[in-house]
C-alpha positions as CSV (number, residue, x, y, z in Angstrom):
1,X,6.6,-68.4,1.1
2,X,4.8,-68.2,-2.1
3,X,1.2,-67.8,-2.9
4,X,-0.3,-69.5,-6.2
5,X,-3.6,-68.8,-7.1
6,X,-5.8,-70.5,-9.8
7,X,-9.2,-68.1,-11.1
8,X,-11.6,-69.8,-11.9
9,X,-15.9,-69.9,-10.6
10,X,-17.0,-72.3,-7.7
11,X,-19.6,-74.7,-8.7
12,X,-19.9,-78.1,-10.4
13,X,-21.2,-76.9,-13.5
14,X,-18.3,-73.9,-13.9
15,X,-15.6,-77.2,-13.0
16,X,-14.9,-78.2,-16.5
17,X,-15.1,-74.7,-18.8
18,X,-12.4,-73.2,-20.0
19,X,-12.7,-70.6,-17.6
20,X,-11.6,-72.9,-15.1
21,X,-8.3,-73.8,-16.5
22,X,-6.4,-72.1,-13.6
23,X,-8.1,-74.1,-11.0
24,X,-7.4,-77.5,-13.0
25,X,-3.6,-76.3,-12.7
26,X,-4.1,-75.3,-8.7
27,X,-5.7,-79.7,-8.6
28,X,-2.8,-81.0,-10.7
29,X,-0.2,-79.1,-7.9
30,X,-1.0,-79.9,-5.0
31,X,-2.1,-83.8,-6.4
32,X,1.6,-84.4,-7.6
33,X,3.5,-82.8,-4.4
34,X,0.8,-84.2,-1.5
35,X,-0.7,-80.7,-0.2
36,X,-2.8,-80.9,2.4
37,X,-6.4,-81.5,1.7
38,X,-7.9,-77.9,0.8
39,X,-10.1,-76.6,3.3
40,X,-12.5,-73.3,3.5
41,X,-10.5,-69.7,3.9
42,X,-9.6,-66.1,2.7
43,X,-12.9,-66.4,0.9
44,X,-12.1,-69.7,-1.0
45,X,-10.6,-72.6,-0.7
46,X,-7.3,-73.0,0.7
47,X,-3.9,-75.9,0.8
48,X,-0.4,-75.7,2.2
49,X,2.5,-78.5,1.0
50,X,6.2,-77.6,0.3
51,X,7.9,-77.1,-3.5
52,X,11.2,-78.3,-3.0
53,X,12.4,-76.0,-0.3
54,X,9.4,-73.5,-0.6
55,X,7.0,-73.5,1.5
56,X,3.7,-72.5,-0.8
57,X,-0.3,-71.7,-0.4
58,X,-2.7,-72.5,-3.1
59,X,-5.5,-70.6,-3.1
60,X,-8.8,-70.5,-5.8
61,X,-11.1,-68.0,-4.8
62,X,-14.9,-68.8,-4.4
63,X,-15.5,-64.9,-4.3
64,X,-16.8,-65.7,-8.4
65,X,-14.2,-64.2,-11.2
66,X,-14.7,-61.0,-10.8
67,X,-14.3,-60.8,-7.2
68,X,-11.1,-62.9,-6.8
69,X,-9.2,-60.0,-5.6
70,X,-10.8,-59.9,-2.5
71,X,-9.8,-63.5,-1.8
72,X,-6.0,-62.9,-3.0
73,X,-5.6,-59.9,-0.7
74,X,-7.0,-61.6,2.5
75,X,-4.6,-63.8,1.9
76,X,-2.0,-62.0,0.8
77,X,-2.5,-59.7,4.1
78,X,-2.9,-63.0,6.4
79,X,0.1,-64.5,5.6
80,X,2.0,-61.1,5.0
81,X,3.6,-61.3,1.7
82,X,3.6,-58.5,-1.2
83,X,2.1,-58.9,-4.7
84,X,5.7,-60.3,-5.8
85,X,5.2,-63.4,-3.8
86,X,2.4,-64.8,-5.6
87,X,1.5,-65.9,-9.3
88,X,-1.3,-66.0,-10.0
89,X,-2.3,-68.8,-13.1
90,X,-5.2,-67.9,-15.6
91,X,-7.1,-68.6,-18.7
92,X,-5.4,-66.6,-21.7
93,X,-7.6,-65.9,-24.8
94,X,-4.4,-64.9,-26.7
95,X,-1.9,-67.8,-26.3
96,X,-2.8,-70.9,-29.0
97,X,-4.3,-73.6,-26.9
98,X,-1.9,-75.3,-25.0
99,X,0.9,-73.0,-25.2
100,X,2.0,-71.2,-21.9
101,X,3.6,-68.0,-20.8
102,X,4.7,-66.7,-17.8
103,X,4.9,-62.4,-17.3
104,X,5.1,-60.4,-14.0
105,X,3.3,-57.4,-13.9
106,X,1.6,-55.4,-17.0
107,X,-2.3,-54.6,-17.7
108,X,-4.9,-57.2,-17.1
109,X,-6.2,-57.4,-20.8
110,X,-9.6,-57.1,-19.9
111,X,-9.2,-59.9,-18.2
112,X,-11.9,-60.0,-14.7
113,X,-10.6,-62.3,-12.2
114,X,-7.1,-60.1,-13.1
115,X,-8.8,-56.9,-13.3
116,X,-10.1,-57.5,-10.0
117,X,-7.1,-58.3,-8.9
118,X,-4.9,-55.4,-9.9
119,X,-7.7,-53.5,-7.9
120,X,-6.9,-54.9,-4.9
121,X,-3.5,-55.5,-5.2
122,X,-1.4,-53.5,-8.3
123,X,0.0,-55.1,-11.4
124,X,3.1,-56.4,-9.7
125,X,2.1,-60.0,-8.9
126,X,3.3,-62.4,-11.3
127,X,0.9,-64.7,-14.0
128,X,1.0,-66.8,-15.3
129,X,-0.8,-67.6,-19.3
130,X,-2.3,-70.9,-19.8
131,X,-3.5,-70.8,-23.2
132,X,-7.3,-71.8,-24.4
133,X,-7.0,-69.8,-28.0
134,X,-9.8,-67.2,-29.4
135,X,-13.3,-68.2,-30.4
136,X,-12.4,-66.0,-32.9
137,X,-15.0,-63.5,-32.0
138,X,-14.9,-60.8,-29.4
139,X,-19.1,-61.3,-29.0
140,X,-18.4,-65.2,-28.5
141,X,-16.0,-64.5,-26.0
142,X,-18.0,-65.3,-22.8
143,X,-19.9,-68.4,-24.3
144,X,-16.4,-69.4,-25.5
145,X,-14.3,-69.1,-21.4
146,X,-17.9,-70.0,-20.1
147,X,-17.8,-73.7,-22.2
148,X,-16.2,-76.9,-20.9
149,X,-12.9,-78.3,-23.2
150,X,-13.9,-79.9,-25.9
151,X,-13.0,-83.7,-26.3
152,X,-10.6,-83.0,-29.0
153,X,-8.8,-80.5,-25.9
154,X,-8.5,-83.3,-23.6
155,X,-5.2,-84.6,-24.7
156,X,-3.2,-81.5,-24.1
157,X,-4.8,-80.9,-21.6
158,X,-3.3,-83.0,-20.4
159,X,-0.5,-82.7,-21.0
160,X,-0.4,-78.9,-20.1
161,X,-1.1,-80.0,-16.7
162,X,1.7,-82.8,-16.1
163,X,4.1,-80.1,-16.9
164,X,3.2,-77.7,-15.0
165,X,2.8,-80.3,-11.7
166,X,6.0,-81.7,-13.1
167,X,8.1,-78.1,-13.7
168,X,6.4,-76.5,-9.6
169,X,9.2,-76.0,-7.6
170,X,11.1,-74.9,-10.1
171,X,7.9,-71.9,-10.0
172,X,8.3,-71.9,-6.5
173,X,11.8,-71.2,-6.4
174,X,11.4,-68.5,-9.1
175,X,13.4,-70.3,-11.5
176,X,10.5,-69.7,-14.7
177,X,12.9,-71.0,-17.3
178,X,13.0,-74.1,-15.9
179,X,9.3,-74.1,-15.6
180,X,8.3,-73.7,-18.4
181,X,10.9,-76.0,-20.4
182,X,9.5,-79.1,-17.7
183,X,6.3,-77.9,-19.4
184,X,7.2,-78.2,-23.1
185,X,9.2,-81.7,-22.7
186,X,5.6,-83.0,-21.5
187,X,3.7,-81.3,-24.5
188,X,6.1,-81.1,-27.2
189,X,9.3,-84.1,-25.7
190,X,11.7,-84.8,-28.1
191,X,12.2,-87.6,-29.8
192,X,13.4,-90.7,-28.9
193,X,17.0,-91.4,-30.7
194,X,17.4,-94.0,-33.6
195,X,18.6,-96.9,-32.3
196,X,22.4,-97.4,-33.9
197,X,23.2,-97.8,-37.5
198,X,23.6,-101.2,-38.2
199,X,27.5,-100.9,-39.7
200,X,27.7,-100.8,-43.3
201,X,28.6,-103.8,-45.7
202,X,32.4,-103.6,-46.7
203,X,32.6,-102.4,-50.3
204,X,36.3,-103.3,-50.7
205,X,37.2,-105.9,-53.2
206,X,38.4,-109.2,-51.2
207,X,42.3,-109.8,-52.3
208,X,42.6,-112.2,-55.2
209,X,43.7,-115.3,-53.3
210,X,47.7,-116.1,-54.3
211,X,47.2,-118.3,-57.6
212,X,49.6,-121.5,-57.1
213,X,52.9,-121.6,-59.2
214,X,53.2,-123.7,-62.1
215,X,55.3,-126.8,-61.6
216,X,55.1,-128.5,-65.1
217,X,58.1,-128.7,-67.2
218,X,59.1,-126.8,-70.5
219,X,58.7,-129.3,-73.0
220,X,54.9,-130.1,-70.9
221,X,54.1,-126.0,-71.2
222,X,55.1,-126.2,-75.1
223,X,52.6,-128.8,-75.8
224,X,50.0,-127.5,-73.6
225,X,50.3,-124.1,-75.8
226,X,49.6,-126.1,-78.9
227,X,46.5,-128.2,-77.6
């Protein structure tokens, strides 16, 4: 069994925020793979389903970002899981918009949701870092992450979400390489191969047609010579 956790803040006023991209990722997985309806549990929203051969629980904590660890710990204990069975989807300022990276262990880099999870679980869980870009200055970060994605972001955001839905079964089985490849195919699909090139024209010189045999008599040839 796997527990996928998406980080965000509850309430419709936050639904489109950059900080809520983790919630968006879980909504995409639930929709694409026919998960159960969301229900209230573990101080959050929970949906159940299967990804490939794995049973997966999706959890969106509703404790607000800086107390996410409470909800994750409650779910982990209920299902008797270890931190290595948990994957957290979260916004990442240090990645360009639309970029995605997978990571296990390490620090929380000041992310309040991860900081809370670290405090309740330690750092041995996996993360899917979803790039949202950086506003440029530290004092702008809070307003930036709590602001909705711009209309100009919608194309790459849709591609990223679809890629996460496509690759989710690989992630559930622990194959992060194939998961990231599935996302890449949505974000930067390979160019379609060009149609077969038309054959080049035959530039070889055409063979000369054989000349007709000369049937003139010797006298005619001599006469023609002096004409």
